[in-house]
Each structure stands twice: as C-alpha cells, then as structure tokens.
C-alpha positions as CSV (number, residue, x, y, z in Angstrom):
1,M,126.2,109.6,92.1
2,M,125.1,111.0,95.5
3,R,121.6,109.6,94.9
4,I,123.1,106.1,94.3
5,L,125.3,106.4,97.4
6,L,122.3,107.5,99.5
7,F,120.3,104.5,98.2
8,L,123.1,102.1,99.1
9,A,123.7,103.7,102.5
10,T,120.0,103.6,103.4
11,N,119.8,100.0,102.3
12,A,122.7,99.0,104.5
13,A,121.4,101.0,107.4
14,V,118.1,99.2,107.3
15,L,119.8,95.8,107.4
16,V,122.1,96.9,110.3
17,L,119.2,98.4,112.2
18,I,117.1,95.2,112.0
19,S,120.1,93.0,113.0
20,V,120.8,95.2,116.0
21,V,117.2,95.1,117.1
22,F,117.1,91.4,116.9
23,Q,120.4,91.1,118.9
24,I,119.3,93.6,121.6
25,F,116.1,91.8,122.3
26,G,117.5,88.3,121.8
27,L,114.9,87.5,119.2
28,E,117.2,85.1,117.4
29,G,117.7,83.1,120.5
30,I,114.0,83.0,121.3
31,L,113.2,81.8,117.8
32,A,115.9,79.1,118.1
33,E,114.6,77.9,121.4
34,N,111.2,77.4,119.9
35,G,112.6,75.4,116.9
36,V,112.1,78.2,114.4
37,D,114.8,77.5,111.8
38,L,114.8,80.9,110.1
39,N,117.8,82.4,108.3
40,L,117.3,86.0,109.3
41,Q,120.2,87.4,107.4
42,A,119.0,85.9,104.1
43,L,115.5,87.1,104.9
44,L,116.8,90.6,105.5
45,V,118.6,90.7,102.2
46,M,115.6,89.3,100.3
47,S,113.2,91.8,102.1
48,A,115.5,94.8,101.2
49,V,115.9,93.7,97.6
50,I,112.1,93.4,97.2
51,G,111.3,96.4,99.3
52,F,113.7,98.9,97.7
53,G,113.5,97.3,94.3
54,G,109.7,97.8,94.1
55,A,109.9,101.4,95.3
56,F,112.7,102.4,92.9
57,I,111.2,100.6,89.9
58,S,108.0,102.6,90.6
59,L,110.0,105.8,90.8
60,A,112.1,105.0,87.6
61,I,108.9,104.6,85.5
62,S,106.9,107.4,87.2
63,K,107.3,109.9,84.3
64,F,106.3,107.3,81.8
65,M,103.3,106.1,83.9
66,A,102.2,109.8,84.5
67,K,102.2,110.4,80.7
68,R,100.3,107.2,79.9
69,S,97.9,106.9,82.8
70,M,97.0,110.5,83.3
71,G,97.3,111.6,79.6
72,V,99.9,114.3,80.3
73,Q,100.6,116.1,77.1
74,V,104.2,117.4,77.2
75,I,104.7,120.8,75.7
76,T,107.5,120.6,73.2
77,Q,106.5,123.4,70.9
78,P,104.2,126.0,72.5
79,S,100.9,126.3,70.5
80,N,99.5,129.3,72.4
81,Q,100.5,132.0,74.9
82,T,99.5,130.0,77.9
83,E,101.8,127.1,77.0
84,Q,104.6,129.6,76.2
85,W,104.0,131.2,79.6
86,L,104.1,127.9,81.4
87,L,107.5,127.0,79.8
88,S,109.1,130.3,80.5
89,T,107.8,130.4,84.1
90,V,109.1,126.9,84.9
91,Q,112.4,127.6,83.2
92,R,112.9,130.7,85.3
93,Q,112.0,128.9,88.5
94,A,114.2,125.9,87.7
95,E,117.2,128.2,87.1
96,E,116.6,129.9,90.5
97,A,116.2,126.6,92.2
98,G,119.4,125.3,90.6
99,I,118.0,122.3,88.7
100,G,117.7,121.3,85.1
101,M,114.7,122.3,83.1
102,P,111.9,119.8,83.8
103,E,109.5,118.6,81.1
104,V,106.3,120.6,81.3
105,G,102.9,119.1,80.5
106,V,99.2,119.6,80.9
107,F,96.6,116.8,81.7
108,N,92.9,117.0,81.2
109,S,91.1,117.2,84.5
110,P,88.4,119.6,85.9
111,E,90.1,119.5,89.3
112,P,92.7,122.3,89.9
113,N,95.8,120.2,90.6
114,A,99.4,119.8,89.6
115,F,102.2,117.4,90.4
116,A,105.9,116.7,89.9
117,T,107.6,113.4,89.4
118,G,110.8,111.8,88.1
119,M,113.8,109.9,89.4
120,R,116.3,112.7,88.8
121,R,116.1,116.3,89.8
122,N,117.6,117.4,86.5
123,S,115.2,115.3,84.4
124,A,111.8,115.7,86.1
125,L,108.2,116.3,84.9
126,V,106.0,119.1,86.1
127,A,102.4,118.9,85.0
128,V,99.3,121.0,85.6
129,S,95.6,120.2,85.1
130,T,93.4,122.1,82.7
131,G,91.2,122.8,85.7
132,L,94.1,124.6,87.4
133,L,94.7,126.8,84.3
134,Q,91.0,127.6,84.0
135,N,90.2,128.3,87.6
136,M,93.3,130.1,88.9
137,K,94.8,133.5,88.2
138,A,98.3,133.6,86.6
139,E,100.0,134.6,89.8
140,E,98.4,131.7,91.6
141,V,99.4,129.2,88.9
142,E,103.0,130.7,89.2
143,A,103.0,129.8,92.9
144,V,101.7,126.3,92.2
145,L,104.5,125.8,89.6
146,G,107.0,127.0,92.2
147,H,105.7,124.5,94.7
148,E,106.2,121.7,92.3
149,V,109.6,122.9,91.2
150,S,110.6,123.0,94.9
151,H,109.6,119.3,95.2
152,V,112.0,118.6,92.4
153,A,114.8,120.8,93.8
154,N,114.3,119.2,97.3
155,G,114.7,115.7,95.9
156,D,111.4,114.8,97.4
157,M,110.6,112.0,94.9
158,V,113.9,110.2,95.6
159,T,113.5,110.7,99.4
160,M,110.0,109.3,99.3
161,G,111.3,106.4,97.3
162,L,113.9,105.7,100.0
163,L,111.4,106.0,102.7
164,Q,109.0,103.7,100.9
165,G,111.9,101.2,100.5
166,V,112.6,101.3,104.2
167,V,109.0,100.6,105.3
168,N,108.6,98.0,102.5
169,T,111.6,96.2,103.9
170,F,110.3,96.2,107.4
171,V,106.8,95.1,106.3
172,I,108.1,92.2,104.2
173,F,110.7,91.1,106.8
174,L,108.4,91.2,109.9
175,S,105.4,89.6,108.2
176,R,107.6,86.7,107.1
177,V,109.0,86.3,110.6
178,I,105.5,86.3,112.1
179,G,104.2,83.8,109.6
180,H,107.2,81.5,110.0
181,T,107.0,81.6,113.8
182,V,103.2,80.9,113.9
183,D,103.7,78.0,111.4
184,R,106.6,76.4,113.4
185,V,105.6,77.2,117.0
186,V,101.8,77.1,116.9
187,F,101.0,74.6,114.2
188,K,104.3,72.6,114.6
189,T,105.0,72.4,110.9
190,E,108.4,70.6,110.6
191,R,109.2,70.8,106.9
192,G,108.4,73.3,104.3
193,Y,105.6,75.7,104.9
194,G,102.0,74.9,105.9
195,P,98.9,77.0,105.2
196,A,99.4,78.8,108.4
197,Y,102.6,80.4,107.2
198,F,101.0,81.9,104.0
199,I,97.7,83.0,105.8
200,T,99.5,84.6,108.7
201,S,102.1,86.3,106.5
202,I,99.4,87.8,104.3
203,V,97.4,89.0,107.3
204,A,100.5,90.4,109.0
205,Q,101.6,92.2,105.8
206,I,98.2,93.8,105.5
207,F,98.2,95.2,109.0
208,L,101.9,96.2,108.9
209,S,101.3,98.0,105.6
210,V,98.6,100.1,107.2
211,F,101.0,101.3,109.8
212,A,103.7,101.8,107.2
213,S,101.3,103.9,105.1
214,M,100.8,106.2,108.1
215,I,104.5,106.8,108.4
216,V,104.9,107.6,104.7
217,M,101.9,109.9,104.7
218,W,103.2,111.7,107.8
219,F,106.4,112.4,106.0
220,S,104.6,113.5,102.9
221,R,102.6,116.0,104.9
222,R,105.8,117.4,106.5
223,R,107.3,117.7,103.0
224,E,104.4,119.8,101.7
225,F,105.1,122.6,104.2
226,R,108.7,122.8,102.8
227,A,107.5,122.8,99.2
228,D,105.0,125.7,100.1
229,E,108.0,127.7,101.4
230,G,109.9,127.0,98.2
231,G,106.9,128.0,96.2
232,A,106.8,131.3,98.1
233,D,110.5,131.9,97.5
234,L,110.1,131.3,93.7
235,S,107.0,133.5,93.4
236,S,106.0,135.3,96.6
237,R,104.5,134.5,99.9
238,L,101.3,136.3,99.0
239,K,101.0,134.5,95.7
240,M,101.5,131.1,97.4
241,I,98.9,132.0,100.1
242,G,96.6,133.1,97.3
243,A,97.0,129.8,95.4
244,L,96.2,127.8,98.6
245,R,93.2,130.0,99.2
246,A,92.0,129.3,95.7
247,L,92.3,125.6,96.3
248,Q,90.5,126.1,99.6
249,R,87.5,127.7,97.9
250,K,86.9,124.4,96.2
251,S,84.7,122.5,98.6
252,D,85.7,118.9,97.6
253,P,89.4,118.7,96.6
254,V,90.4,115.2,95.6
255,D,93.7,113.3,95.4
256,L,95.5,112.5,92.2
257,P,95.2,108.8,91.4
258,G,97.5,106.2,92.9
259,E,101.2,107.0,93.5
260,F,100.8,110.5,92.2
261,A,98.6,111.6,95.1
262,A,101.6,112.5,97.3
263,F,103.1,114.7,94.6
264,G,100.0,116.9,93.9
265,I,99.4,120.4,95.1
266,S,96.0,119.6,96.6
267,G,94.5,116.7,98.4
268,G,91.3,115.3,99.7
269,L,89.6,116.4,102.9
270,G,90.0,114.2,106.0
271,S,88.9,113.9,109.6
272,G,89.6,111.6,112.5
273,M,91.6,108.6,111.6
274,K,91.5,109.5,107.9
275,K,93.9,112.4,108.6
276,L,96.6,109.8,109.4
277,F,96.4,108.7,105.8
278,M,96.3,112.1,104.1
279,S,99.2,112.9,101.8
280,H,98.7,116.6,102.3
281,P,98.1,118.7,105.5
282,P,94.8,120.6,105.7
283,L,95.0,123.7,103.5
284,E,94.2,126.0,106.5
285,E,97.3,124.6,108.3
286,R,99.5,125.3,105.2
287,I,98.1,128.8,104.9
288,A,98.7,129.5,108.6
289,A,102.3,128.3,108.3
290,L,102.9,130.7,105.4
291,E,101.2,133.6,107.2
292,A,103.4,133.0,110.3
293,R,106.5,133.0,108.2
294,V,108.7,136.0,108.7
C-alpha cells in the first residue's frame, strides 16, 4: 500500500512542480502571445501516464524478463551443496534485513556479477553468475549476496522506477512543448502538426533523454554506496571489501545487459564524460568508503 501511495504522491508532485514552474516564469502567457495553442494540463497528464506507465511496466515484468533474457535458473530444489548454501545464505540475510525470502537463481556468464530485481521487496529475485561462483571465495560471495539483498530491503528497484518515471515525464513533456512551439512560432503551422513538430520533438527528446540518463545514473551510483554498507552489515565490512577487491582484480568488468545494469554488483570502467553515465561508482571509491566507515 505504501508503494502505491508513494507512486501516486510522486506522480502528483511532478504535475504540480511543472505547473508551478510554468506559472512562475510566465511560460503559459509567452506561449499564448505567440499563438501557441497548447493545452499544458492535458499534456502534463499524458506525459505522466506515459512516463510513469513505461517505467512501472518495465519494473513489473523485470523478474520475468531477467529469467527469460538472461537465462536465470531459479533454484527450487537444491541439486548440490553450492545451491543449498546460496539458499540458506540468502534466507538468513533476508530475515536479518526484514524482507520476504527472494527467489534465488544462477545465470550462465563468465563475468563475476550478480543482480536483484522485482517490483516488491517481499517478492524479489536475487541472481548470481556462474563466473561469480567460480572466481570468488565463499565469504566474498556472501558479501555480494548481502549487497543485493540490501538493494531489495532498501526498495531501490521501486525508487529507481519512480525516478525514471519522473525524468520520463519531464522528457516527454518538454520535448512536446519545444516541438509545438517551433512548429507554431517558427514555421507558422496553423492547423494540425507539420513536419517541424515531429522532427523537433524527436531531436529534443533525444537530447533531453541524455541529460535524464545522467540524473538516473547519478542516483544509481549513490545507491551503490548504501548497498555496500548493507552488504557489510549482513556479512562483514572485511568480507564486503574483499568482494570489491576481487571484482577490482578483473581488468575489464562489464555491465549487465539493458535495464539490469543498474542492479548488478559490478560495472564497466569509465573516464571523462563516460563517468556521468556509469551505473556504478569506481570500485576504488566504494572500497575507500567502506574502509573509512567506523
């Protein structure tokens, strides 16, 4: 219920914020003076429905897509000691974190990685790669599992969905306003929409989406530090540092595919402008943060 209320409150806040901004800067009057007949309230509602709808549909099917696209094999009946250990470790950590037991799975990848996903904290999925199990010690894997369980306990998937919905709404809304204004003011289209509207809207949406991605990735990086702290609490600080150092020893860590990149334990290397689009902070920064923790 709280997640639904949070979604509705965020949705309403976005609409109110955009309306206030337009009132403060007198943008509605400026558009009217230039003959721009645009129903901003209707556009706001449409943008929010599309923006939040897309983000939450993606979140709602995230477990299904992870299982299908990444070939995650959920452990229902452990077939060996490793699978039994994975289940018991996640169960213990979930109880300590105060969440329901997530589904636990393994996906085939040589890269040491793991992720958590799911729309509800009491019905999530935690998955680890075969590369992680093969290249890390048990105590390091334990810390990685704690990191992912912490993502679930912190509600990071829903929070990321809300944030994505907010930025989607702004991108859709502003790109349509820009396209409409150019079409009416510059090209003097009187009825319907001319080619300028569609071309300008698409170009504006591309550029605005780039800036929106920077915001989402900044939040994702902040969120990783908190999950590292949670992983340290559910295992130990030394185990969490050891897990990150094990990842650091791999010279070319890579992101998980698509939407799952922000939920993995590791991430690709970046420099310069690329750092602004990284879902994870550099491993040395994460290690330093844990080492400085009292």
